[in-house]
C-alpha positions in Angstrom: 16.3 21.4 -22.5 18.1 21.1 -19.1 21.3 19.7 -19.0 22.3 17.7 -15.8 26.1 16.5 -15.8 25.2 13.4 -14.0 23.0 12.4 -16.8 25.7 12.9 -19.5 27.3 9.5 -20.9 30.1 9.2 -23.3 30.9 6.4 -25.8 32.6 5.6 -28.8 30.6 6.0 -31.9 30.5 3.0 -34.2 29.0 2.5 -38.1 25.4 3.0 -36.8 25.8 6.7 -36.3 27.4 7.3 -39.6 24.5 9.8 -40.4 25.0 11.1 -36.7 29.1 12.2 -37.3 27.5 13.5 -41.3 24.9 15.7 -39.2 27.0 17.3 -36.2 30.0 17.5 -38.5 27.3 19.8 -40.7 26.2 22.0 -37.3 29.9 22.5 -36.8 30.9 23.7 -40.3 28.0 26.0 -39.8 28.5 27.3 -36.4 32.1 28.0 -37.5 31.5 29.6 -40.7 28.5 30.5 -41.0 25.4 29.2 -42.9 25.9 28.1 -46.2 23.2 28.5 -49.5 21.3 24.8 -50.1 23.3 24.0 -53.2 27.1 24.5 -51.0 25.3 22.5 -48.0 23.5 19.4 -50.1 27.9 19.5 -51.7 29.3 18.8 -48.7 26.8 16.9 -46.7 27.8 14.3 -50.1 31.5 15.4 -49.5 30.8 13.8 -46.1 28.9 11.2 -46.3 31.8 10.3 -49.1 34.7 10.5 -46.6 33.1 9.0 -43.4 31.9 5.6 -45.8 35.8 5.5 -46.7 37.7 6.4 -43.6 35.2 4.5 -40.7 35.9 0.9 -42.2 39.9 1.9 -42.0 40.0 2.5 -38.5 41.8 5.8 -38.9 38.8 7.5 -37.1 37.8 7.3 -33.9 34.8 9.6 -32.8 33.4 9.8 -29.2 30.2 11.3 -28.7 28.4 12.5 -25.6 24.3 12.2 -25.2 21.9 13.5 -22.7 18.7 11.4 -22.4 19.5 9.6 -25.7 20.3 12.6 -27.6 23.8 13.7 -28.8 24.6 16.8 -27.3 28.9 16.6 -27.9 31.5 15.1 -30.4 34.6 14.8 -31.0 37.4 13.3 -33.5 40.7 12.0 -34.2 41.8 11.2 -37.0 45.1 8.9 -37.4 47.8 10.0 -40.5 50.9 9.2 -41.6 53.9 10.9 -42.6 57.4 10.0 -43.5 59.5 9.7 -39.8 61.5 11.5 -38.0 63.0 11.8 -34.7 61.9 12.9 -31.6 59.7 10.5 -30.6 57.9 10.7 -34.2 59.6 7.7 -36.0 56.2 5.4 -36.6 54.8 8.7 -38.9 51.9 8.0 -37.3 50.3 11.5 -35.9 46.5 12.0 -34.6 44.5 15.3 -35.3 41.8 16.3 -33.0 38.5 18.1 -34.7 34.7 18.7 -34.3 35.1 19.2 -31.1 31.4 20.4 -30.9 28.8 20.9 -27.8 25.2 21.7 -29.0 25.0 25.8 -27.6 22.1 24.6 -24.8 24.9 22.1 -23.1 27.6 23.7 -23.3 29.8 25.0 -19.5 29.3 21.2 -18.5 32.9 19.8 -19.1 31.9 17.9 -22.3 34.3 19.0 -24.4 37.0 18.6 -21.6 36.1 15.1 -21.0 35.3 14.2 -24.7 39.0 15.6 -25.3 39.7 13.3 -22.7 38.6 10.2 -24.1 40.3 11.3 -27.6 43.7 11.4 -25.8 43.4 7.4 -24.5 42.4 7.0 -27.8 45.9 8.2 -29.2 47.6 6.8 -26.3 46.4 3.5 -27.0 46.9 3.6 -30.3 50.6 4.8 -29.5 50.4 7.8 -31.1 53.1 10.3 -29.9 52.2 13.8 -31.8 48.4 15.4 -31.5 47.4 18.0 -33.8 44.7 20.5 -33.7 43.3 23.8 -34.8 41.8 25.5 -32.1 38.5 28.0 -31.6 38.5 30.6 -29.5 36.5 29.1 -27.5 37.8 26.1 -27.1 41.3 26.9 -26.6 41.7 27.2 -22.9 40.1 23.5 -22.8 43.0 22.2 -24.9 45.8 24.7 -23.0 44.5 23.0 -19.8 45.1 19.5 -21.2 48.7 20.2 -22.3 48.4 21.2 -26.1 51.3 24.1 -26.5 52.0 26.3 -30.0 54.2 24.2 -32.5 57.9 25.1 -32.3 57.8 25.5 -36.1 54.9 27.5 -37.4 52.4 25.7 -39.6 51.9 27.6 -42.8 48.5 27.5 -45.6 48.9 27.9 -49.1 45.5 28.0 -50.7 45.6 26.5 -54.5 
């Protein structure tokens, strides 16, 4: 498939895109972590279906899609979550988390990830968010740095239990 930039359209996802949100999250995860067996995939699909059905009505997930000739070629999600407030612009405690920045392989290098990120940042600003977080892959880190993302002052630590 030849991708022509001028034929790429961008739009905010709606509840009618439910199946696509699940599908492209699965594609993203398979690419990031490697394909899994059918049992693991079925379990993940069920978990994602439950997640999206619970979060979409709350308006705490904002998803943007890139389409080329009617086919989805890119996705990006913004999840809004809340912690107890703190100083330095986080008095409300609301944070944004960017995830599932995914472009199908044949559409990469067309500015899709950059444009989706710009739309998500606009959404975050319109919600009054002051802080956005994300985890970057090696392939995506330059896009995020160009958009102004920096290393956190305090490192994030993870405990897998």
